[in-house]
Structure formats: C-alpha cells, structure tokens
C-alpha positions in Angstrom: -4.9 -124.2 23.7 -6.3 -123.0 20.4 -6.7 -119.4 19.4 -9.9 -118.3 17.9 -9.5 -116.7 14.5 -10.5 -113.1 14.2 -13.7 -112.4 12.4 -16.0 -109.5 12.1 -15.3 -105.8 11.9 -12.1 -105.6 13.9 -9.2 -104.5 11.8 -6.1 -106.7 12.1 -3.0 -105.0 13.3 0.2 -105.9 11.5 3.7 -105.3 12.6 5.0 -102.1 11.0 1.6 -100.7 10.4 2.3 -97.0 11.1 -1.3 -95.9 11.1 -2.3 -98.6 13.6 0.6 -97.7 15.9 -0.2 -94.0 16.0 -4.0 -94.5 16.4 -3.9 -94.2 20.3 -2.1 -90.8 20.0 -4.5 -89.1 17.6 -6.1 -85.9 18.9 -9.8 -85.4 18.9 -11.6 -82.5 17.4 -13.5 -81.7 20.6 -10.4 -81.3 22.8 -10.2 -77.9 24.5 -7.2 -75.7 25.2 -4.9 -73.1 23.6 -2.3 -73.9 21.0 1.1 -72.3 21.4 0.4 -69.9 18.5 -2.8 -68.7 20.1 -1.0 -68.1 23.4 1.8 -66.2 21.7 -0.6 -64.1 19.7 -2.6 -63.2 22.8 0.6 -62.2 24.7 1.6 -60.0 21.8 -1.7 -58.2 21.7 -1.5 -57.7 25.5 2.0 -56.3 25.2 0.9 -53.8 22.5 -2.0 -52.6 24.5 0.2 -52.2 27.6 2.8 -50.4 25.6 0.2 -47.9 24.5 -1.4 -47.5 28.0 1.7 -47.0 30.2 3.0 -43.8 28.6 -0.5 -42.3 28.8 -0.4 -42.6 32.7 0.4 -39.4 34.6 4.0 -39.5 36.0 2.8 -38.6 39.4 0.9 -42.0 39.7 4.0 -43.8 40.8 5.9 -40.8 42.3 4.8 -41.3 45.9 5.5 -45.0 45.8 8.9 -44.4 44.2 9.7 -41.7 46.8 8.8 -44.0 49.7 11.0 -46.8 48.2 13.9 -44.4 47.8 13.7 -43.0 51.3 13.5 -46.5 52.7 16.5 -47.6 50.7 18.5 -44.6 51.8 17.6 -45.1 55.5 18.7 -48.7 55.2 21.9 -47.8 53.4 22.7 -45.2 56.1 22.4 -47.8 58.7 24.4 -50.3 56.7 27.2 -47.7 56.2 27.4 -47.2 59.9 27.7 -51.0 60.4 30.3 -51.5 57.7 32.4 -48.4 57.7 33.0 -48.0 61.4 31.7 -44.5 61.8 28.4 -43.0 62.8 26.1 -42.0 59.9 23.1 -39.7 60.0 20.2 -39.3 57.7 18.7 -35.9 58.1 15.5 -34.5 56.7 16.6 -31.0 55.6 13.2 -29.6 54.5 9.9 -30.8 53.1 11.5 -32.0 49.8 15.1 -32.7 50.6 17.1 -35.1 52.8 20.8 -36.1 53.0 23.1 -38.7 54.5 26.1 -37.3 56.5 29.1 -39.2 57.7 30.1 -38.3 61.3 33.7 -38.1 62.6 34.9 -38.7 66.2 36.8 -35.7 67.4 37.4 -34.5 71.0 35.1 -37.2 72.4 32.1 -36.1 70.3 30.7 -37.3 67.0 30.4 -34.3 64.7 28.9 -34.2 61.2 31.2 -33.7 58.2 30.6 -30.5 56.2 29.7 -32.2 52.9 26.9 -34.8 52.8 27.7 -38.3 51.4 24.4 -38.3 49.6 21.8 -35.5 49.1 18.4 -36.2 47.4 15.3 -34.4 46.5 11.9 -36.0 46.5 10.1 -36.2 43.1 7.9 -33.2 42.2 4.6 -33.3 43.9 5.8 -35.4 46.8 6.8 -33.9 50.2 7.4 -34.8 53.8 4.4 -33.8 55.9 5.8 -35.0 59.2 9.4 -35.5 60.2 10.9 -32.3 58.7 14.1 -31.5 60.7 14.4 -35.1 62.0 17.9 -36.7 62.3 18.4 -40.4 62.4 21.9 -41.2 63.6 23.1 -44.8 63.6 26.1 -46.0 65.5 28.6 -48.7 64.5 26.2 -51.4 65.7 23.4 -50.2 63.6 21.4 -48.8 66.6 20.0 -45.3 66.8 22.2 -43.1 68.9 19.2 -41.3 70.3 16.3 -43.8 70.5 13.8 -41.1 71.4 14.4 -39.6 67.9 12.7 -42.7 66.4 9.6 -41.6 64.6 7.4 -42.0 61.6 8.0 -40.0 58.5 5.0 -39.1 56.4 5.2 -38.7 52.6 2.3 -37.2 50.7 1.5 -36.2 47.2 -0.6 -33.4 45.7 -3.6 -35.8 45.3 -3.9 -36.4 49.0 -2.4 -39.9 49.0 0.3 -40.6 51.7 2.8 -43.3 52.8 4.5 -43.7 56.1 8.0 -44.9 57.0 8.7 -45.8 60.6 12.2 -45.7 62.0 12.4 -47.9 65.2 14.8 -47.2 68.2 16.6 -50.5 67.2 17.5 -48.9 63.9 15.0 -51.0 61.9 13.2 -49.2 59.1 9.7 -50.3 57.8 7.0 -49.0 55.6 3.5 -48.6 57.0 
C-alpha cells in the first residue's frame, strides 16, 4: 500500500516542532470568562465596599437576632448542665431584660435553688421580654422539664416593633419560632 504524498496548503508536522504540538491548546480571542486577576480584583472591591458599609449599620439591627441566639444557647446549656452534672438546673426570667441560670440542690427531699446564680445575663439594650417574665424552666437530670405545664413561648421584641419567639417544650426541647 502506497502513501500519497502531501500536497497543497496543509503544513507538514515534524517531530519536535513545538509550535505544531501546542496548536490544539491555543486559546481563542472570543472565549468568555473571568481571569483569576479579574476575580481577585472584584472580590477586593466587594470587601472594601462591605468594610465601609458594615460599621455604618445601626447596632440595633442585629441586637434582636443576637439576643434570641443567646437565650436559645443558654436554655440549651441549662438543659445540658442538668443532664451532665447530675443536678436540677433552672433558667429563670428575672425581669423584662434579665435572666439567670441557677443550680438546684437536693435537701430534705426538695430541690431548692442555690443563692448565687451560675450565669446571669442582661439582654442587649433595646431588646426585652414581652412575654414570659417570671417564668422558670427547671430541667431534671434526664433533661425533661420538672413542671411540664410551665412550658411556654418566650417573646423577645426590640424598640422597632420586631419580635422573635422561643418555645420551650415539655420534653425540654428548645426551638426558635
């Protein structure tokens, strides 16, 4: 079988011809997309704009969300303390802006609160409890509420009329609403 000789306009490809071997990998001028430098530059511009905008926001914008997150965490920690430390623990809402966690001791057949709270917190300024003031959430060593009828929803509100709810279930579970 004979080979036909190459003729015409096709270039011949020689072994070791670097230009010919790279030809399939050349990029085209009309390809679309971002280069790495363009992506880095746009991220840097976004970071600068965000760095200027965040400090200008009022601090109360996140206060309600932060308060809800903190109360949820403290309720869950109170329940976890009861489970892990072998005593009853109580989270009590003292007034519209304060709450505390109290360890209970077993004496003469009754669980009584210790004089000093384990943790005492104040809500951020501008945030208050609108429902649940005076509530006590006592958890036993199994993580259940001692008085299931005390389960209720706590309402947190800010000065702008926004509110968030936290529900404490008779099982001891705590959930935002």
